[in-house]
C-alpha positions as CSV (number, residue, x, y, z in Angstrom):
1,X,-8.7,-11.2,11.0
2,X,-5.9,-12.8,9.1
3,X,-4.3,-10.1,7.0
4,X,-1.6,-10.3,4.4
5,X,0.1,-7.1,3.3
6,X,2.0,-7.8,0.1
7,X,5.0,-5.9,-1.2
8,X,5.5,-4.0,2.1
9,X,8.9,-3.7,3.8
10,X,8.0,-0.7,5.9
11,X,5.4,-2.7,7.8
12,X,3.3,0.4,8.4
13,X,0.0,-1.3,7.4
14,X,0.9,-4.6,9.0
15,X,1.7,-2.9,12.3
16,X,-1.5,-0.8,12.2
17,X,-3.5,-4.0,12.0
18,X,-1.4,-5.8,14.7
19,X,-2.0,-2.9,17.0
20,X,-5.7,-3.6,16.8
21,X,-5.2,-7.3,17.6
22,X,-5.3,-8.8,14.1
23,X,-3.0,-11.6,12.8
24,X,-1.2,-9.5,10.1
25,X,1.9,-10.3,8.1
26,X,3.9,-8.2,5.7
27,X,5.7,-9.8,2.8
28,X,8.4,-8.5,0.5
29,X,11.6,-9.6,-1.3
30,X,13.4,-7.1,1.0
31,X,14.0,-7.4,4.7
32,X,11.6,-5.4,6.7
33,X,12.5,-1.9,8.0
34,X,9.5,-1.7,10.4
35,X,11.3,-3.4,13.3
36,X,9.1,-6.6,13.5
37,X,10.9,-9.5,11.7
38,X,8.5,-11.8,13.6
39,X,5.7,-10.5,11.4
40,X,7.6,-10.3,8.1
41,X,7.8,-12.9,5.4
42,X,10.8,-12.3,3.1
43,X,10.4,-13.7,-0.4
44,X,8.0,-14.0,-3.2
45,X,4.5,-13.3,-2.0
46,X,2.6,-15.0,-4.8
47,X,2.7,-18.5,-3.3
48,X,0.8,-17.2,-0.2
49,X,-1.9,-14.9,-1.6
50,X,-4.6,-17.5,-1.8
51,X,-4.1,-18.7,1.7
52,X,-4.1,-22.4,2.7
53,X,-0.3,-22.2,3.3
54,X,2.4,-22.2,5.9
55,X,4.4,-19.0,6.1
56,X,7.7,-18.6,7.7
57,X,8.6,-15.2,9.2
58,X,12.1,-13.8,9.5
59,X,12.5,-15.0,13.0
60,X,12.2,-18.6,11.7
61,X,8.7,-19.3,13.1
62,X,6.2,-21.1,10.9
63,X,2.6,-20.0,10.9
64,X,-0.2,-22.1,9.4
65,X,-2.9,-20.2,7.4
66,X,-6.0,-22.4,7.2
67,X,-8.4,-21.2,4.5
68,X,-8.1,-17.9,2.7
69,X,-6.8,-14.7,4.2
70,X,-9.6,-12.5,5.5
71,X,-8.0,-9.4,3.8
72,X,-5.3,-8.9,1.3
73,X,-3.7,-5.5,0.9
74,X,-1.1,-5.2,-1.9
75,X,1.3,-2.6,-3.0
76,X,2.8,-4.0,-6.2
77,X,5.7,-2.1,-7.8
78,X,4.6,0.9,-9.9
79,X,7.8,1.9,-11.8
80,X,6.6,0.7,-15.2
81,X,2.8,1.0,-14.7
82,X,2.4,4.5,-13.4
83,X,1.4,7.5,-15.5
84,X,4.5,9.3,-14.2
85,X,6.8,6.8,-15.9
86,X,4.9,6.8,-19.2
87,X,7.2,9.4,-20.7
88,X,9.9,6.8,-20.8
89,X,7.8,4.6,-23.1
90,X,8.5,6.7,-26.1
91,X,11.7,8.2,-27.6
92,X,11.4,10.2,-30.7
93,X,7.9,8.9,-31.1
94,X,9.2,5.3,-31.1
95,X,7.9,2.8,-28.5
96,X,10.5,1.5,-26.1
97,X,9.7,-2.1,-26.5
98,X,11.8,-3.4,-23.6
99,X,10.1,-1.0,-21.2
100,X,6.7,-1.8,-22.6
101,X,7.2,-5.5,-22.1
102,X,8.4,-4.9,-18.5
103,X,5.2,-3.0,-17.9
104,X,3.1,-5.9,-19.3
105,X,4.9,-8.2,-16.8
106,X,4.1,-5.8,-14.0
107,X,0.5,-5.8,-15.1
108,X,0.3,-9.6,-14.8
109,X,1.7,-9.3,-11.3
110,X,-0.8,-6.5,-10.4
111,X,-3.7,-8.6,-11.7
112,X,-2.7,-11.6,-9.6
113,X,-3.6,-9.6,-6.5
114,X,-7.0,-8.5,-7.9
115,X,-7.8,-12.1,-8.8
116,X,-6.6,-13.7,-5.6
117,X,-8.8,-16.1,-3.7
118,X,-9.6,-13.7,-0.9
119,X,-13.0,-12.2,0.1
120,X,-11.6,-8.7,0.6
121,X,-8.9,-7.1,-1.4
122,X,-7.2,-3.7,-1.7
123,X,-4.6,-3.0,-4.4
124,X,-2.7,0.3,-4.2
125,X,-0.9,2.1,-7.0
126,X,-0.4,5.6,-8.4
127,X,-2.4,6.8,-11.4
128,X,-1.7,4.1,-14.0
129,X,-0.6,4.7,-17.6
130,X,-3.6,4.2,-20.0
131,X,-1.4,2.1,-22.3
132,X,-1.6,-0.9,-20.0
133,X,-5.4,-0.8,-19.7
134,X,-5.7,-1.6,-16.0
135,X,-9.2,-1.9,-14.6
136,X,-10.8,1.3,-13.4
137,X,-9.7,2.1,-9.8
138,X,-12.4,2.4,-7.1
139,X,-11.2,5.7,-5.5
140,X,-8.2,8.0,-5.1
141,X,-6.8,9.2,-1.8
142,X,-4.4,11.9,-0.6
143,X,-2.1,12.0,2.4
144,X,-3.5,15.4,3.4
145,X,-6.9,13.6,4.0
146,X,-5.2,11.6,6.8
147,X,-3.3,14.2,8.7
148,X,-0.1,14.5,6.5
149,X,0.3,17.9,4.8
150,X,1.4,16.6,1.4
151,X,-0.2,15.7,-1.9
152,X,0.4,12.4,-3.6
153,X,-2.7,11.0,-5.3
154,X,-2.9,7.3,-4.9
155,X,-5.5,4.9,-6.4
156,X,-7.2,2.0,-4.6
157,X,-8.7,-0.9,-6.3
158,X,-11.2,-2.4,-3.8
159,X,-13.1,-5.7,-3.7
160,X,-15.8,-6.1,-1.0
161,X,-14.4,-3.2,0.9
162,X,-16.0,0.2,1.5
163,X,-14.1,3.3,0.2
164,X,-11.6,4.6,2.7
165,X,-12.9,7.7,4.4
166,X,-10.8,10.8,5.3
167,X,-9.9,11.0,9.0
168,X,-8.0,14.3,9.4
169,X,-8.0,16.8,6.5
170,X,-5.2,19.3,6.6
171,X,-3.8,21.9,4.2
172,X,-1.0,20.4,2.0
173,X,2.3,22.3,2.0
174,X,3.8,20.5,-1.0
175,X,4.0,17.4,-3.1
176,X,5.6,14.3,-1.5
177,X,7.6,12.5,-4.3
178,X,6.8,13.9,-7.7
179,X,8.4,12.6,-10.9
180,X,11.5,14.4,-12.0
181,X,9.9,15.9,-15.0
182,X,6.9,17.2,-13.0
183,X,9.1,18.8,-10.3
184,X,11.3,20.6,-12.9
185,X,8.3,22.2,-14.5
186,X,6.6,23.5,-11.4
187,X,7.4,25.9,-8.5
188,X,8.9,25.2,-5.2
189,X,5.7,24.0,-3.6
190,X,5.5,21.2,-6.2
191,X,9.2,20.2,-6.3
192,X,8.6,17.6,-3.7
193,X,9.8,16.8,-0.2
194,X,12.1,14.1,-1.7
195,X,14.1,14.7,-4.8
196,X,16.3,11.6,-4.3
197,X,15.2,8.0,-3.7
198,X,11.7,8.9,-5.0
199,X,10.7,5.3,-5.7
200,X,11.7,4.1,-2.2
201,X,10.0,7.0,-0.4
202,X,6.9,6.9,-2.6
203,X,6.4,3.2,-1.8
204,X,6.0,3.7,1.9
205,X,2.4,4.1,3.1
206,X,1.7,7.1,5.2
207,X,1.0,6.2,8.9
208,X,-2.4,8.0,8.9
209,X,-3.5,6.0,5.8
210,X,-2.3,2.8,7.3
211,X,-4.2,3.5,10.5
212,X,-7.3,4.4,8.6
213,X,-7.2,1.0,6.7
214,X,-6.8,-0.9,10.0
215,X,-9.5,1.0,11.8
216,X,-12.1,1.1,9.0
217,X,-11.5,-2.3,7.5
218,X,-10.5,-4.2,10.6
219,X,-11.5,-2.5,13.8
220,X,-10.4,-3.7,17.2
221,X,-10.6,-7.3,18.0
222,X,-12.1,-8.7,21.2
223,X,-8.6,-9.5,22.5
224,X,-7.7,-5.9,21.9
225,X,-10.8,-3.9,22.9
226,X,-11.2,-0.1,22.7
227,X,-9.5,1.8,25.6
228,X,-11.6,2.6,28.6
229,X,-13.2,6.0,29.0
230,X,-11.0,8.7,30.7
231,X,-12.1,10.7,33.6
232,X,-13.3,13.6,31.5
233,X,-15.6,11.4,29.5
234,X,-13.4,11.3,26.5
235,X,-11.6,8.3,24.9
236,X,-7.9,7.8,24.8
237,X,-6.6,8.5,21.3
238,X,-5.2,5.4,19.6
């Protein structure tokens, strides 16, 4: 599969698909932190989301994409769209017009991914503020459903993809990156693992979720088949 992972500098989703043999690329205005510049496109992602393009990765190599991508996974910025940030929209019952207009700009960006010319699409974001009237999300997922003992409810808007299924449900020990107002109002369990750089840490996809996306929506390719059976009849864990 040809996979574009938009607004991803961590490369966790991109790498998960690469490990299964897919031609996946991450794209972000930032340099990648995932260690694979040869898979990362640095710059505006919008010119590439409909396919039929040539992308240049950070190592200087050019890659031709004929036709549409097989799968587009997008993580557009959520600062102005999320329900957690909605409290900043109002001050003394007066609408913060500047912040509201920034949210509208983010909505346009968000909708470009949902409307991309691609047969399979996933757009990921936190619970959105109702004021921006985003389309209804398909499902919500939690890190603790994929082997990470934290809560951080995330929404997925899916097109021609099955809902993501839990792979390893564990007991959550705390909230990952709650908003400042939420953490101040709740006990230690809900104050969050990160109290600084929340936006940066919240934007990184959990490895278990990234692997579930790759395995459930991509699977192994013929050039990267499943590992052979071990001597005890089991299979090596990917």
